[in-house]
C-alpha positions in Angstrom: 75.5 110.1 138.0 76.2 108.6 141.5 77.8 105.3 140.5 79.6 104.5 143.7 76.7 104.0 146.2 73.0 104.6 146.6 73.3 105.4 150.3 72.7 109.1 150.8 74.5 109.0 154.2 77.7 107.5 152.6 80.8 109.6 152.5 81.4 111.0 149.0 84.4 109.3 147.4 85.8 109.6 143.9 83.8 107.5 141.4 85.5 104.2 141.0 84.2 101.8 138.4 85.2 98.8 136.5 83.2 99.0 133.2 82.1 95.7 131.8 79.8 96.6 128.9 80.3 93.0 127.5 80.8 89.6 129.1 84.3 89.7 127.7 87.1 91.6 129.5 89.3 92.1 126.4 86.3 93.5 124.4 85.0 95.5 127.3 88.4 97.3 127.8 89.3 97.3 124.1 86.4 99.5 123.0 87.2 102.2 125.6 88.8 105.4 124.5 92.5 105.7 125.5 91.9 108.0 128.5 89.1 105.8 129.8 91.1 102.6 129.7 93.8 104.3 131.7 91.1 105.2 134.3 90.0 101.6 134.3 93.6 100.5 135.0 93.7 103.0 137.9 90.4 102.0 139.3 91.1 98.3 139.1 94.4 98.9 140.9 92.6 100.8 143.7 89.9 98.1 144.0 92.4 95.3 144.0 94.5 96.8 146.7 91.4 97.8 148.7 90.1 94.2 148.7 93.5 92.6 149.1 94.4 94.7 152.2 90.8 94.7 153.5 90.9 98.5 153.7 88.0 99.9 155.8 85.7 102.5 154.5 85.6 101.3 150.9 84.5 97.8 151.9 80.8 98.9 151.9 80.9 100.3 148.4 78.8 98.3 145.9 81.7 98.1 143.5 83.9 96.5 146.2 81.1 94.1 147.2 80.7 93.1 143.6 84.3 92.1 143.3 84.7 90.6 146.8 85.8 87.0 146.6 87.0 87.4 143.0 90.4 89.0 143.5 92.1 86.9 140.8 89.5 87.9 138.3 89.9 91.6 139.3 93.7 91.1 138.9 93.1 89.8 135.4 90.8 92.8 134.6 93.7 95.0 135.7 96.2 93.1 133.6 94.0 93.4 130.5 93.6 97.1 131.1 97.4 97.4 131.7 98.1 95.6 128.4 95.6 97.7 126.6 97.3 100.9 127.9 100.7 99.6 126.8 99.3 98.9 123.3 97.9 102.4 123.1 101.2 103.9 124.5 99.6 105.2 127.7 102.4 106.0 130.1 102.6 103.2 132.7 104.3 105.1 135.5 104.8 102.7 138.4 102.2 100.2 137.2 103.2 96.7 136.6 101.1 93.6 135.8 99.9 91.6 138.7 101.3 88.0 138.6 98.3 85.8 138.2 100.2 82.6 137.2 99.4 80.9 140.6 95.8 82.2 140.8 92.7 80.3 139.9 90.6 82.8 138.0 86.9 82.3 138.6 84.4 84.9 137.1 81.9 86.5 139.4 78.3 85.2 139.2 77.2 88.5 137.8 79.5 88.2 134.8 77.3 87.5 131.8 74.3 89.2 133.4 72.9 91.2 130.4 71.1 93.7 132.7 74.5 94.6 134.2 76.3 94.8 130.8 73.5 96.8 129.3 73.6 99.3 132.2 77.3 99.7 131.7 76.9 100.3 128.0 74.1 102.9 128.8 76.4 104.7 131.2 79.3 104.8 128.8 77.0 106.4 126.2 76.1 109.0 128.9 79.8 109.7 129.4 80.9 109.6 125.7 78.4 110.1 122.9 80.7 108.5 120.4 80.2 105.1 122.1 76.7 105.0 120.9 77.4 105.1 117.2 80.9 103.6 117.2 80.3 100.4 119.2 76.8 99.9 120.7 74.4 101.1 118.0 71.6 103.6 118.9 68.8 100.9 118.6 70.6 98.6 121.1 71.6 101.0 123.8 68.9 102.6 125.9 70.0 105.9 127.3 70.2 106.8 131.0 69.8 103.4 132.6 70.8 103.4 136.2 73.8 101.2 137.1 72.6 97.7 137.9 74.2 96.3 141.1 73.8 92.5 141.3 74.2 92.2 145.0 
């Protein structure tokens, strides 16, 4: 699974994703296994700082382009992941919530796109078989869908 980019000439970087299997951030992060929600917190933090500092190199990754212009919403995603980690007693280390009190949070235009959400559910099933029966249901989750990038 090459989730980060479809460009064969791109430098290989660690896979960074923000899974949104549903058009609801709390539900999307709440269904993840403990280890996966911790990874989402890490990935959201990396993406947030990459976009905030306009770090070169990652700016062409599809995941960065998807969140570009929606930094407050990405901060909220991070905060939901952070709170979820706290509830599940995942060590927080140096992580602290991002202050979103002065931010206007607008959702990206792709949020609610069922093709995107379904592709994320499919890829979660590919990572963890238990998602299929626990949350998504075998009949509703096609297997091995490619990630859908609404760019």
